C-alpha positions as CSV (number, residue, x, y, z in Angstrom):
1,M,-8.1,47.1,66.3
2,K,-11.4,48.2,64.8
3,T,-12.6,51.6,65.9
4,I,-16.2,53.0,65.6
5,V,-16.4,56.8,65.6
6,L,-19.6,58.0,67.2
7,D,-21.1,61.2,65.8
8,G,-24.8,60.7,66.6
9,E,-25.6,60.5,62.9
10,T,-24.1,57.5,61.2
11,L,-24.3,54.5,63.5
12,T,-25.7,51.4,61.7
13,L,-27.1,48.2,63.1
14,E,-24.1,46.3,61.8
15,K,-21.7,48.7,63.4
16,A,-23.6,48.6,66.7
17,I,-23.6,44.8,66.7
18,S,-19.9,44.6,65.8
19,A,-19.2,46.7,69.0
20,L,-20.4,43.7,71.1
21,D,-16.8,42.4,70.5
22,P,-14.8,43.9,73.4
23,S,-11.8,44.4,71.1
24,V,-13.7,47.1,69.1
25,A,-12.8,50.6,70.3
26,V,-15.2,53.5,70.3
27,K,-14.4,57.2,70.2
28,I,-16.3,60.5,69.8
29,S,-15.8,62.4,66.6
30,P,-14.2,65.9,66.8
31,Q,-17.4,67.6,65.6
32,A,-19.4,65.8,68.2
33,R,-17.0,66.9,70.9
34,K,-17.6,70.5,69.9
35,N,-21.3,70.0,69.8
36,I,-21.3,68.5,73.3
37,R,-19.2,71.4,74.7
38,D,-21.4,74.0,73.0
39,A,-24.6,72.5,74.5
40,R,-23.0,72.3,77.9
41,S,-22.1,76.0,77.7
42,T,-25.8,76.7,77.1
43,V,-26.7,74.8,80.3
44,E,-24.1,76.6,82.4
45,T,-25.3,80.0,81.1
46,A,-28.9,79.1,82.0
47,V,-27.9,78.2,85.5
48,R,-25.7,81.2,85.9
49,E,-28.5,83.5,84.7
50,K,-31.0,81.7,87.0
51,K,-33.4,80.8,84.2
52,V,-36.2,78.4,84.9
53,V,-35.4,75.3,82.8
54,Y,-37.2,72.0,83.2
55,G,-35.1,69.4,84.9
56,I,-32.1,71.7,85.4
57,T,-33.5,74.3,87.7
58,T,-36.9,72.6,88.3
59,G,-38.1,69.3,89.6
60,F,-39.3,66.5,87.4
61,G,-42.6,65.2,86.1
62,A,-45.4,66.4,88.4
63,F,-42.8,68.5,90.3
64,S,-41.9,70.5,87.2
65,N,-43.5,73.6,88.7
66,V,-41.1,73.5,91.7
67,V,-38.1,75.8,91.1
68,I,-34.8,74.5,92.7
69,S,-32.3,76.9,94.1
70,R,-28.9,77.0,92.5
71,S,-27.2,75.7,95.6
72,R,-29.3,72.5,95.4
73,C,-29.2,71.9,91.6
74,K,-26.4,69.3,91.8
75,E,-28.2,67.5,94.7
76,L,-31.3,67.4,92.5
77,Q,-29.3,65.5,89.8
78,K,-28.0,62.9,92.2
79,N,-31.4,62.4,93.7
80,V,-33.1,61.9,90.4
81,V,-30.8,59.0,89.6
82,M,-31.2,57.4,93.0
83,S,-35.0,57.9,93.2
84,H,-35.6,56.6,89.7
85,A,-33.6,53.4,90.1
86,A,-36.7,51.4,91.0
87,G,-36.5,48.6,88.4
88,V,-37.2,45.0,89.2
89,G,-36.6,41.6,87.7
90,E,-33.6,39.8,86.3
91,P,-30.8,42.0,85.0
92,L,-30.4,42.5,81.3
93,P,-27.6,40.4,79.7
94,D,-24.2,42.0,79.4
95,E,-24.5,42.1,75.6
96,I,-27.6,44.2,75.8
97,V,-26.2,46.5,78.5
98,R,-23.2,47.0,76.3
99,L,-25.5,48.0,73.5
100,V,-27.4,50.4,75.8
101,M,-24.1,52.1,76.7
102,L,-23.1,52.4,73.1
103,L,-26.5,53.8,72.0
104,M,-26.4,56.3,75.0
105,A,-23.0,57.5,73.9
106,N,-24.1,57.9,70.3
107,G,-27.2,59.8,71.3
108,K,-25.2,62.1,73.6
109,A,-22.7,62.6,70.8
110,K,-25.4,64.5,68.9
111,G,-24.8,67.3,71.4
112,Y,-28.3,68.1,72.6
113,S,-28.3,66.6,76.1
114,G,-26.3,69.2,77.9
115,L,-24.0,66.4,79.3
116,R,-20.4,67.3,80.0
117,L,-17.9,65.6,77.7
118,S,-16.0,64.3,80.8
119,T,-19.2,62.5,81.9
120,L,-19.6,60.9,78.5
121,Q,-16.0,59.8,78.6
122,V,-16.6,58.0,81.9
123,L,-19.6,56.1,80.2
124,L,-17.2,55.1,77.4
125,S,-14.7,53.9,80.0
126,L,-17.3,51.5,81.4
127,F,-17.9,50.3,77.9
128,E,-14.1,49.9,77.1
129,K,-13.3,48.2,80.4
130,E,-16.3,45.9,80.3
131,V,-17.9,47.2,83.5
132,Y,-21.6,46.2,83.1
133,P,-24.1,48.0,85.4
134,Y,-26.9,46.0,87.0
135,V,-29.9,47.0,84.9
136,P,-33.2,45.2,85.9
137,E,-35.3,44.4,82.8
138,K,-38.6,45.6,84.2
139,G,-39.9,49.0,85.3
140,S,-40.0,51.1,82.1
141,V,-43.3,52.3,80.7
142,G,-41.5,53.6,77.6
143,A,-42.2,57.4,78.0
144,S,-40.0,59.9,79.6
145,G,-37.7,57.3,78.1
146,D,-36.4,54.3,79.9
147,L,-36.2,56.1,83.3
148,A,-35.9,53.2,85.7
149,P,-33.4,51.0,83.8
150,L,-31.3,54.0,82.7
151,A,-31.2,55.2,86.3
152,H,-29.7,51.8,87.4
153,L,-27.1,52.2,84.7
154,A,-26.3,55.8,85.8
155,L,-25.9,54.6,89.4
156,T,-22.7,52.9,88.4
157,L,-21.4,56.1,86.9
158,I,-21.7,57.8,90.3
159,G,-20.2,54.9,92.2
160,K,-23.5,53.4,93.5
161,G,-25.7,50.5,92.6
162,K,-24.2,47.2,91.4
163,A,-22.1,46.2,88.4
164,R,-20.5,43.1,86.9
165,Y,-16.8,43.2,86.4
166,R,-14.6,40.3,85.3
167,G,-17.6,38.0,85.6
168,R,-18.5,38.9,89.2
169,W,-21.3,41.1,90.7
170,M,-20.1,43.7,93.1
171,S,-20.9,47.2,94.3
172,G,-20.7,49.9,91.6
173,A,-18.0,51.7,93.7
174,R,-15.9,48.6,93.9
175,A,-16.3,47.9,90.1
176,L,-15.1,51.4,89.3
177,R,-12.2,51.1,91.8
178,L,-11.0,47.8,90.3
179,A,-11.4,49.2,86.7
180,R,-9.6,52.4,87.8
181,I,-12.4,54.6,86.8
182,Q,-13.2,57.8,88.7
183,P,-16.9,58.1,89.6
184,V,-18.8,61.1,88.2
185,T,-20.0,64.0,90.4
186,L,-23.1,65.1,88.5
187,A,-23.4,68.7,87.4
188,E,-26.6,70.6,86.7
189,G,-28.9,68.7,84.3
190,E,-26.7,65.6,84.0
191,G,-28.8,63.2,86.1
192,L,-31.8,63.9,83.9
193,A,-29.7,63.7,80.7
194,L,-28.5,60.2,81.7
195,I,-31.8,58.7,82.5
196,N,-34.0,60.3,79.8
197,G,-34.0,58.5,76.5
198,T,-35.1,55.4,74.6
199,H,-31.8,53.6,74.7
200,V,-32.9,50.5,76.5
201,M,-35.8,49.6,74.3
202,T,-33.7,50.5,71.3
203,A,-30.8,48.3,72.4
204,I,-33.1,45.3,73.0
205,G,-34.7,46.0,69.6
206,A,-31.3,46.3,67.8
207,W,-30.1,43.0,69.4
208,T,-33.4,41.2,68.5
209,V,-33.8,42.5,64.9
210,H,-30.2,41.6,64.1
211,R,-30.7,38.0,65.1
212,A,-34.2,38.0,63.5
213,L,-32.7,38.9,60.1
214,R,-30.4,35.8,60.3
215,L,-33.3,33.6,61.6
216,A,-35.4,34.6,58.6
217,K,-32.8,33.3,56.2
218,T,-32.5,30.1,58.2
219,C,-36.3,29.7,58.0
220,D,-36.0,29.6,54.2
221,I,-33.4,26.8,54.6
222,A,-35.7,24.8,56.9
223,A,-38.6,25.3,54.5
224,S,-36.4,24.0,51.7
225,M,-35.5,20.9,53.6
226,S,-39.2,20.3,54.5
227,L,-40.3,20.8,50.9
228,E,-37.9,18.1,49.7
229,V,-38.7,15.4,52.3
230,L,-42.4,16.0,51.9
231,L,-42.1,15.6,48.2
232,G,-43.3,19.1,47.4
233,T,-43.0,20.7,44.0
234,N,-40.8,23.7,43.1
235,T,-43.4,25.0,40.6
236,Q,-44.6,27.4,43.3
237,L,-41.2,29.0,43.4
238,H,-41.3,30.1,39.7
239,K,-40.1,33.6,39.2
240,R,-43.2,34.5,37.1
241,I,-45.5,33.8,40.1
242,H,-43.6,36.2,42.3
243,R,-43.0,38.9,39.7
244,V,-46.7,39.6,39.4
245,R,-46.9,40.2,43.1
246,P,-43.8,42.2,43.6
247,H,-43.4,42.3,47.4
248,Q,-39.6,42.3,48.0
249,G,-39.6,39.8,50.8
250,Q,-41.7,37.3,48.9
251,S,-39.4,37.4,45.9
252,E,-36.4,37.0,48.2
253,S,-37.7,34.0,50.0
254,A,-38.7,32.3,46.8
255,A,-35.2,33.0,45.4
256,N,-33.6,31.6,48.5
257,I,-35.6,28.3,48.4
258,R,-34.8,28.0,44.7
259,L,-31.1,28.3,45.5
260,V,-31.1,26.0,48.4
261,T,-33.0,23.2,46.5
262,D,-31.1,23.7,43.3
263,G,-30.1,20.4,41.8
264,S,-32.4,18.3,44.0
265,E,-32.9,14.8,42.7
266,I,-35.6,14.3,45.3
267,I,-37.8,17.1,43.8
268,S,-37.0,15.9,40.2
269,S,-37.9,12.3,41.1
270,H,-41.6,13.1,41.4
271,K,-42.2,15.9,38.9
272,D,-44.7,13.7,36.9
273,C,-46.7,12.7,40.0
274,D,-50.5,13.4,40.1
275,R,-50.3,15.8,43.1
276,V,-51.7,19.1,41.9
277,Q,-51.0,21.4,44.8
278,D,-48.9,21.3,48.1
279,A,-50.3,22.4,51.4
280,Y,-50.1,26.1,52.2
281,S,-47.3,25.6,54.7
282,L,-45.1,24.5,51.8
283,R,-46.7,26.3,48.8
284,C,-47.0,29.7,50.6
285,S,-43.7,29.7,52.4
286,P,-42.3,32.5,50.2
287,Q,-45.4,34.6,50.8
288,V,-45.4,34.1,54.6
289,H,-41.7,34.3,55.1
290,G,-41.5,37.2,52.8
291,A,-44.1,39.2,54.6
292,S,-42.0,38.8,57.8
293,K,-38.8,39.8,55.9
294,D,-40.6,43.0,54.8
295,A,-41.6,43.6,58.4
296,L,-38.0,43.1,59.6
297,R,-36.8,45.6,57.0
298,F,-39.1,48.2,58.4
299,V,-38.1,47.4,62.0
300,K,-34.4,47.7,61.1
301,Q,-35.0,51.1,59.5
302,T,-36.9,52.3,62.6
303,I,-34.2,51.1,65.0
304,E,-31.4,52.7,63.0
305,T,-33.3,56.0,63.0
306,E,-33.8,55.8,66.7
307,M,-30.2,54.9,67.3
308,N,-29.2,58.2,65.7
309,S,-31.8,60.4,67.4
310,A,-31.7,62.8,70.4
311,T,-34.4,61.4,72.8
312,E,-33.7,63.5,75.9
313,N,-35.8,66.2,77.5
314,P,-35.0,69.0,77.6
315,L,-33.1,69.4,74.4
316,V,-30.2,71.8,74.6
317,F,-29.2,73.7,71.5
318,P,-25.8,75.4,71.0
319,D,-27.5,78.7,70.0
320,G,-28.7,79.1,73.6
321,Q,-32.2,77.7,73.3
322,I,-33.5,74.9,75.5
323,F,-36.7,73.2,74.5
324,S,-38.9,70.8,76.5
325,G,-40.5,68.4,74.2
326,G,-41.5,64.7,73.9
327,N,-38.7,63.0,71.9
328,F,-38.4,60.5,74.8
329,H,-41.7,58.9,73.9
330,G,-41.1,55.4,72.7
331,Q,-44.0,55.0,70.3
332,P,-42.0,54.5,67.1
333,V,-40.0,51.8,68.7
334,A,-43.0,50.3,70.5
335,L,-45.0,49.9,67.3
336,A,-41.9,48.5,65.5
337,M,-41.3,46.0,68.3
338,D,-44.9,44.8,68.3
339,Y,-44.6,44.3,64.5
340,L,-41.4,42.4,65.0
341,A,-43.0,40.1,67.5
342,I,-45.9,39.3,65.1
343,A,-43.5,38.7,62.2
344,L,-41.4,36.3,64.2
345,A,-44.4,34.6,65.6
346,E,-45.6,33.9,62.1
347,L,-42.3,32.4,61.1
348,A,-42.6,30.0,64.0
349,N,-46.2,29.3,63.3
350,I,-45.7,28.1,59.7
351,S,-42.5,26.2,60.7
352,E,-44.5,24.2,63.3
353,R,-47.1,23.3,60.6
354,R,-44.3,21.9,58.4
355,T,-43.0,19.9,61.3
356,E,-46.5,18.5,61.9
357,R,-46.7,17.3,58.3
358,M,-43.4,15.5,58.7
359,V,-44.3,13.6,61.8
360,N,-47.8,12.8,60.7
361,P,-47.8,9.7,58.5
362,N,-51.2,10.5,57.1
363,L,-49.7,13.7,55.6
364,S,-46.1,12.7,54.9
365,G,-46.0,9.1,53.7
366,L,-43.0,8.8,56.1
367,P,-42.8,6.5,59.2
368,S,-44.9,7.8,62.1
369,F,-43.1,10.4,64.1
370,L,-40.0,9.8,61.8
371,I,-38.9,6.7,63.8
372,E,-38.7,3.0,63.0
373,G,-40.3,0.7,65.5
374,G,-43.1,3.1,66.4
375,G,-44.9,2.1,69.6
376,V,-41.8,1.1,71.5
377,N,-40.2,4.3,70.1
378,S,-42.1,7.7,70.1
379,G,-39.6,9.5,67.9
380,F,-40.3,13.2,67.4
381,M,-43.8,13.0,68.8
382,I,-43.2,15.2,71.8
383,A,-40.8,17.5,69.9
384,Q,-43.8,18.6,67.9
385,Y,-45.7,19.1,71.1
386,T,-42.9,21.5,72.2
387,A,-43.1,23.4,69.0
388,A,-46.8,23.6,69.3
389,A,-46.5,24.9,72.9
390,L,-43.9,27.6,71.9
391,V,-46.1,28.7,69.0
392,S,-49.1,29.0,71.3
393,E,-47.0,31.0,73.8
394,N,-45.9,33.3,71.0
395,K,-49.5,34.0,70.1
396,V,-49.9,35.5,73.7
397,L,-46.6,37.4,73.5
398,A,-47.6,38.8,70.0
399,H,-50.5,40.8,71.6
400,P,-49.3,44.3,71.1
401,A,-47.9,46.2,74.1
402,S,-48.2,49.5,72.4
403,V,-52.0,49.5,72.5
404,D,-51.8,49.8,76.3
405,S,-51.2,52.9,78.3
406,I,-51.4,53.8,82.0
407,P,-51.0,57.3,83.4
408,T,-47.9,58.0,85.6
409,S,-46.5,61.0,87.5
410,A,-49.9,62.2,88.9
411,N,-51.4,62.1,85.3
412,K,-48.7,64.5,83.9
413,E,-47.5,61.6,81.8
414,D,-51.0,60.4,80.7
415,H,-50.0,58.4,77.6
416,V,-47.0,56.1,77.6
417,S,-45.7,53.7,74.9
418,M,-44.8,50.5,76.7
419,G,-42.0,50.3,74.1
420,T,-39.6,48.5,76.4
421,I,-42.2,45.8,77.2
422,A,-42.8,45.5,73.4
423,A,-39.0,45.0,72.9
424,R,-38.7,42.5,75.7
425,K,-41.6,40.5,74.3
426,A,-40.1,40.5,70.8
427,R,-36.9,39.2,72.2
428,E,-38.8,36.4,73.9
429,V,-40.7,35.5,70.7
430,L,-37.4,35.3,68.9
431,G,-36.1,32.8,71.4
432,N,-39.2,30.7,71.0
433,A,-39.1,30.9,67.2
434,K,-35.5,29.7,67.3
435,Y,-36.4,26.5,69.1
436,V,-39.4,25.9,66.8
437,L,-37.1,26.2,63.8
438,A,-34.5,23.9,65.5
439,I,-37.2,21.2,65.8
440,E,-38.2,21.6,62.1
441,L,-34.5,21.2,61.1
442,L,-34.1,18.1,63.3
443,C,-37.1,16.5,61.7
444,G,-36.0,17.5,58.2
445,A,-32.6,15.9,58.7
446,Q,-34.2,12.8,60.1
447,A,-36.6,12.5,57.2
448,L,-33.8,13.2,54.7
449,D,-32.0,10.1,56.0
450,L,-34.7,8.0,54.4
451,F,-33.8,9.3,50.9
452,T,-30.6,7.3,50.7
453,N,-30.5,7.0,46.9
454,L,-31.5,10.5,46.0
455,K,-29.4,13.7,46.5
456,P,-31.1,16.8,48.0
457,G,-30.4,20.3,46.7
458,K,-26.9,21.7,47.2
459,G,-28.0,24.0,50.0
460,T,-30.1,21.4,51.7
461,M,-27.2,19.0,51.7
462,A,-24.9,21.7,53.2
463,A,-27.4,22.2,56.0
464,Y,-27.9,18.5,56.5
465,K,-24.1,17.9,56.8
466,V,-23.8,20.6,59.6
467,L,-26.7,19.1,61.4
468,R,-25.3,15.6,61.2
469,Q,-21.9,16.7,62.4
470,H,-23.5,17.7,65.7
471,V,-26.6,15.5,66.0
472,S,-26.7,11.9,65.0
473,H,-29.7,10.1,63.4
474,L,-32.4,9.0,65.8
475,E,-32.4,5.2,65.5
476,R,-34.2,4.7,68.8
477,D,-35.6,7.0,71.5
478,R,-33.2,9.2,73.4
479,E,-33.5,12.5,75.2
480,L,-34.3,15.1,72.6
481,A,-33.8,18.3,74.6
482,P,-30.0,18.2,74.2
483,D,-30.4,17.8,70.4
484,I,-32.9,20.7,70.3
485,E,-30.4,22.9,72.3
486,T,-27.6,21.9,70.0
487,V,-29.4,22.9,66.8
488,A,-30.6,26.1,68.5
489,G,-27.0,26.9,69.1
490,L,-26.1,26.2,65.4
491,I,-28.9,28.7,64.5
492,D,-27.5,31.3,67.0
493,S,-23.9,30.9,65.8
494,G,-24.9,31.1,62.1
495,A,-23.2,27.8,61.5
496,I,-26.1,26.4,59.4
497,L,-26.6,29.6,57.4
498,D,-22.8,30.0,56.8
499,A,-22.5,26.5,55.5
500,V,-25.5,26.9,53.1
501,E,-24.2,30.2,51.8
502,R,-20.8,28.7,51.1
503,A,-22.7,26.2,48.9
504,T,-25.2,28.5,47.3
505,G,-23.9,32.0,47.5
506,P,-25.4,34.7,49.7
507,L,-29.1,34.3,50.6
508,H,-31.4,37.3,50.8
């Protein structure tokens, strides 16, 4: 059994994603345990000495000037969880809730939240036993952390709210009982420590950027197939072109397309033709894809930094100091998620343009809409409509959420990040981009069927074989939605990418 040790410092995106597998165990490092106990001791000393400490002996937000008596400090923590559980909308998927719990645990393992170790262990029990709290996706403005969604998660810890256990929704109390987990009775400061942090936006961001990194490689594969069937040249992939404009992503995409099309008889067959230049959607694929790859690299770095950050308020230090600050503000994640949405939207944008060239006989030299018997058969005509609709929707979703702000808590919280909205939008754009790419791959495979006497590149052939194992050639019209869903599933599972990399070696 694989075990991930959480210390609040060294969690990577790859480790976090691997923990989506329920067989992966998670434990807290010995040093982190000590840090957690030391910080908790600081909280207990502050309560015992009747110090005025935000969120521990005072109210929250606009009520921060209200001092709470020691006898009611525990009631305060229970109340903050219940009152802040005001989210709406569909629940987040189990995978993302699992990531939220993991990132919460890693953040608390840094030892600055003041949470008791026993409370953190209950959170890890939910993770281990696959108890997934009901976390509505809407309600966070991304400052003071993800208050509403994290409050819903914390409800399950105290035996309230709803949770999914063994595939069924039930009360939080019943889920804990069936999983044999004792609910938490919150101590001073613990309610606020549980709901304060950027863990929801960061978890959505981590899930999205992980899939986006794989999608970007698959985009290079699709572009390679389109380049071949549209009789494009590989001159634009020459190393010397990309060496004099040394953006890393651009060079990586050009290298990928060279690898995938290596050995292509189709490209070689027209090397002496009189076409001087290809359209931008072919010629500039490395530049466009590469810019998105560079964006993904930045987003991954931002997410990994946030995954290993203390984002609570107040921050409790083992030397006895407690500081109220603004680490809960989601601006770093908000900007990164907006950037991610734009990067993914552009991958879809250029993919749809390549699809249009394939289905348009005036641009491709191929049968109209890639079907014989046009007129009676419409072929891939409406598939391109779908791609166009998704690309257009992405343009709306790519409008940045982080440029908006609205005051909350009686104007005490007068600038917020909208980071969770940005993360949710990026996730939506990713889903749309996947379908646009699936349509390009379907069209590419259909067009490749016409080149019966010429072999494609070794990577293109590997992708084609996977596609044809699951989707047959379109001889006459049929429902295309199931085919699109099938190819989208192959993108999700990595089946196409894995097959190509077995043929070509690793792609960048």
